[in-house]
C-alpha positions, 0 to 999 in steps of 0.5 A, a space after each residue: 500500500 502506497 504511503 500517500 494513500 494509507 495516510 489519506 485513508 487514516 485521516 479522511 476515512 478512519 478518523 474523519 478529520 476536518 477543518 474543525 479538528 485539532 489533531 495530536 500526533 505522537 511518534 518515535 524518531 524512527 517514524 518521523 517521516 510518517 508522522 510528518 505525512 500525517 500532519 501535512 494531510 491533516 493540515 490539508 483538511 483545514 485541521 490544526 496539528 501538534 506533533 510530539 516526538 519520543 526517542 529510544 534514548 529519552 524513553 530508556 533513560 527515564 524508565 531505567 534511571 529516574 527515581 520512582 517518585 519522578 516516574 509516577 508523576 503525570 505529565 502536565 503537558 499531555 494532560 493540558 493537550 487533552 483540553 483542546 485535542 479532538 483526535 489523536 494519531 499514535 505511531 508505535 515504538 520504541 525502535 529497539 525493544 531490547 532494553 525493555 527486558 531491563 524494566 522492573 515491575 516496579 518501574 513499569 507500574 510507576 509509568 502506568 500510574 503516571 499515565 492513569 490521569 491521562 487515560 482517565 481524561 482521554 476516556 472521559 472526553 471520548 477523543 477519537 484516536 488511531 494507533 498505527 502499528 507500523 512503528 513496531 516493524 523494525 529490524 531491531 524488533 524483528 531481531 529481538 523476537 526472531 521474526 523475518 523482517 521482510 515477511 513481517 513487514 509484508 504481512 502488516 501492509 497486506 493486513 492494512 490493504 483489505 476489504 474493509 466493507 466486508 470486514 465491517 459486515 462480518 464484524 457486525 454479524 458477529 457483534 449482534 450474535 455476541 450481544 444476543 448470547 447469554 454464554 460463550 464457551 471457548 474450547 481448543 485441543 490445547 486444553 482451552 476450556 473456558 465459559 463466560 457470561 455475556 449478559 447482553 453486553 455491547 459489542 465493539 467492532 474494530 474495523 479501522 474506522 471510528 464512526 458516529 456509532 462507535 463514538 456513541 458506544 464510547 469505542 473511540 480507539 482503533 488499531 491499524 491494521 484493524 480487524 476484530 470484534 470485542 465484548 466485555 463479559 459479566 464481572 466474575 463470570 469466568 470459569 475454566 482455562 484459557 491457553 494461548 497457542 501462539 507466542 505473545 510479545 511483551 517487554 522485549 520477549 516472546 511469552 509462550 503457552 500463556 495459561 490462565 485458569 479461573 475459579 469462581 470468576 477469579 484468576 487462580 493460576 498464571 503460567 506459561 512455558 517460556 518468559 512468563 516470569 516478568 509479566 506475572 511479576 507485574 501482575 502480582 504487583 498490580 492493583 485493581 481488577 487485575 484478576 478477572 477475564 475482562 474482554 474477548 476478541 474475535 479476529 476478522 482480518 483475512 490477511 493477518 498472519 499469526 505469530 507476529 504482533 497482531 494475533 488478535 486480528 487474525 481471522 477466526 482467532 480468539 483473544 482473551 484479555 485480563 485486567 482493565 477494560 474501561 476502553 471497551 466500556 467495561 467496569 474493570 479498573 486496573 493498572 494492569 492489562 494483558 492478552 493471549 490468543 488461541 487461533 484454532 479455537 471452537 466458539 459456541 454461543 449458547 451451545 451453537 458454534 460460530 467458529 470451529 477450529 478457527 474457522 467461521 461456520 455461519 
């Protein structure tokens, strides 16, 4: 996909930027050319723009060396920007994730604490936003995670060049089914066997476009590439076990075979076969509703491939979230969040299958 057409689609279609908008663009230094293109495209619509740049050096210097009391303090500049911002474009980073392995749970928790006032205000003001995952696709990150850089880059671009109308139509069908169902049962040959109560919860379709209907539901955030439908289950309703069958990237490491078991609606065990210690330590030190299954996502994107960083959009894949779910209109409030995915699951709604072994059956 050509950069100019991609940028134009994000500005005009995904976020619907117009002359009354005030757009904040957040980027890392290695993606400055893309951020500049977004700023120029927004300005062509008559919108006003503000550009913020982060660097790997500044980020790691802060998170690894500053006193914890400094890390916990919210950034007043970021908070003040929300008073005038009507739309955000976030471009992911850092360029090199290797030093993320050195971030202790205490330091990560302090940074999340500092972001809390920002996220609260962001959700309150319902500022439509897009997260651009292209910033993750770097040679350094591919080397850290053992990815083939060229294949990864090719897949990310393919996953953004999809039939959005078809994906939106599929998402609406699945969303209606989820909203009408009382119970969802997720099972797989790897030992996954989880039941959740849905109780007429609102489904959110992430089709890459934040439209008026999304704004009414409070679903103001989209990821690109996009492609999933999400719903928050009834609190304390999870029973059983959910085990990932694809690695999940976290803090410069690939975590394999994440296994969460729930008893009486609460997380009873948090295991994995590789690199689970770091994320489990953060979970143990976290606060709030950290021990609940907080959302499920069903992937809609036919071109996304598993085992990279976008498992949650792979067509037919099922992703379970743990911790905070306020971004999806839920009630779970925590300074922790994690996810894991099963790509070959069977999903039943009130006993009727909609997915068998990772394939839609309706």
